[in-house]
C-alpha positions in Angstrom: -9.3 9.4 -35.8 -5.7 8.3 -36.6 -6.6 4.7 -36.1 -8.7 4.9 -39.3 -5.6 5.5 -41.4 -2.9 3.0 -42.2 0.5 3.6 -40.5 3.3 5.4 -42.2 5.2 2.1 -42.7 2.1 0.5 -44.4 1.5 3.6 -46.5 5.1 3.4 -47.9 4.7 -0.3 -48.7 1.4 0.5 -50.4 2.9 3.2 -52.5 5.6 0.7 -53.6 2.8 -1.6 -54.8 1.3 1.2 -56.9 -1.4 2.6 -54.5 -2.3 6.0 -55.9 -5.9 6.7 -54.8 -7.2 10.0 -53.6 -6.8 10.1 -49.8 -7.9 12.4 -46.9 -4.4 12.7 -45.6 -0.7 12.2 -46.1 2.4 11.5 -44.1 5.3 13.8 -44.0 7.8 11.3 -42.6 5.8 9.7 -39.8 3.6 12.7 -39.1 0.0 12.5 -40.3 -1.5 15.6 -42.0 -5.0 15.9 -43.3 -5.6 17.1 -46.8 -6.9 15.6 -50.1 -4.0 14.1 -52.1 -2.6 11.1 -53.8 0.8 9.7 -54.3 1.3 11.1 -57.8 0.9 14.7 -56.6 3.8 16.7 -58.0 4.6 18.3 -54.6 4.9 14.9 -52.8 8.7 14.3 -52.5 10.9 12.1 -50.4 9.3 10.8 -47.2 5.9 12.2 -48.2 3.3 9.5 -48.9 -0.5 9.4 -49.2 -2.3 8.1 -46.0 -5.2 5.9 -47.0 -8.0 4.8 -44.8 -7.9 1.1 -43.9 -11.3 0.4 -45.5 -9.9 2.1 -48.7 -6.9 -0.3 -48.7 -9.1 -3.4 -48.3 -11.2 -2.2 -51.3 -8.1 -1.4 -53.4 -6.7 -4.9 -52.8 -10.0 -6.4 -54.0 -10.0 -4.3 -57.2 -6.4 -4.4 -58.1 -5.2 -7.8 -56.9 -8.4 -9.7 -56.4 -7.4 -10.3 -52.8 -10.0 -10.1 -50.0 -9.1 -9.6 -46.4 -11.5 -9.7 -43.4 -11.4 -9.7 -39.7 -12.8 -12.5 -37.5 -13.2 -13.1 -33.8 -12.5 -16.4 -32.0 -14.7 -16.4 -28.9 -13.0 -19.5 -27.5 -9.7 -17.6 -27.1 -11.1 -14.0 -27.1 -8.9 -12.9 -29.9 -9.3 -11.3 -33.3 -7.8 -12.8 -36.4 -7.5 -12.0 -40.0 -8.2 -14.1 -43.1 -6.9 -13.3 -46.5 -7.8 -15.2 -49.7 -7.5 -14.9 -53.5 -11.0 -14.2 -54.9 -10.0 -15.8 -58.2 -10.0 -19.3 -56.7 -12.9 -21.6 -57.2 -14.7 -23.0 -54.2 -12.8 -26.3 -54.5 -9.4 -24.6 -54.9 -10.1 -22.5 -51.9 -11.1 -25.5 -49.8 -7.9 -27.3 -50.8 -5.8 -24.3 -50.0 -7.5 -23.4 -46.7 -6.7 -26.5 -44.6 -7.2 -26.4 -40.9 -3.4 -26.1 -40.5 -3.5 -23.0 -42.8 -6.5 -21.6 -40.9 -4.6 -21.9 -37.6 -1.6 -20.0 -39.0 -3.8 -16.8 -39.4 -2.5 -14.1 -37.1 -4.4 -13.9 -33.8 -4.2 -10.6 -31.9 -6.0 -8.8 -29.0 -7.6 -5.8 -30.7 -9.6 -5.2 -33.8 -7.1 -2.5 -35.0 -4.2 -5.0 -34.6 -6.1 -7.5 -36.7 -6.7 -4.9 -39.4 -3.0 -4.1 -39.5 -2.0 -7.8 -39.6 -4.5 -8.3 -42.4 -3.1 -5.4 -44.5 0.4 -6.8 -43.9 -0.7 -10.2 -45.2 -2.4 -8.5 -48.2 0.8 -6.7 -49.0 2.8 -9.9 -48.8 0.4 -11.8 -51.1 0.3 -8.9 -53.6 4.1 -8.8 -53.7 4.1 -12.6 -54.4 1.4 -12.1 -57.1 3.5 -9.3 -58.7 6.5 -11.6 -58.9 4.4 -14.3 -60.6 3.2 -11.7 -63.1 6.8 -10.6 -63.8 7.6 -14.2 -64.7 4.9 -14.4 -67.4 5.9 -14.6 -71.0 6.6 -11.7 -73.3 5.0 -12.2 -76.7 6.9 -10.8 -79.7 3.6 -9.6 -81.3 2.4 -6.1 -80.6 -1.2 -7.1 -79.9 -0.5 -8.7 -76.5 1.9 -8.3 -73.6 1.9 -12.1 -73.0 1.4 -15.1 -75.2 -2.1 -16.5 -75.0 -1.8 -18.7 -78.1 1.4 -20.6 -77.5 2.3 -20.5 -81.2 5.3 -18.2 -81.0 8.8 -18.2 -79.6 8.0 -16.4 -76.3 10.6 -15.8 -73.7 10.2 -15.1 -69.9 9.9 -11.4 -69.1 13.1 -9.9 -67.8 12.9 -9.0 -64.1 13.7 -5.3 -63.4 15.8 -5.6 -60.2 16.4 -1.8 -60.2 13.0 -1.1 -58.6 
């Protein structure tokens, strides 16, 4: 049953991205324990992190970051691969982005579980890039919005918080 959960390393990375969903287990350092919990539980301290199911993580990335990951199989080389894309792209934008060269860069591995982990790694990487882009958005001096949508004011780039 452990293969249904993300690894401890992935769970820590997900917590850093803000994952705080109810889970069936948690890691106390790298040891998996089963119990309903989420990352914001008051008793969860250093080295303790919620252990989500892989399917739960895929859904969370779709809902929070609009990123979709799925596993494919290449019968010609008998390997699994993972594909990740931004669901906000239009069909034409996606086609321009997903050249054959990009398609061939997708990780190829021997087992389905390895492909799931590679896919989650890629989703984490893209979500971190997306978060950095969001940090660079403009701060609007007006209280009604967190970023300028009208372009009529003297907006400044948001300050990056390097202390995180």
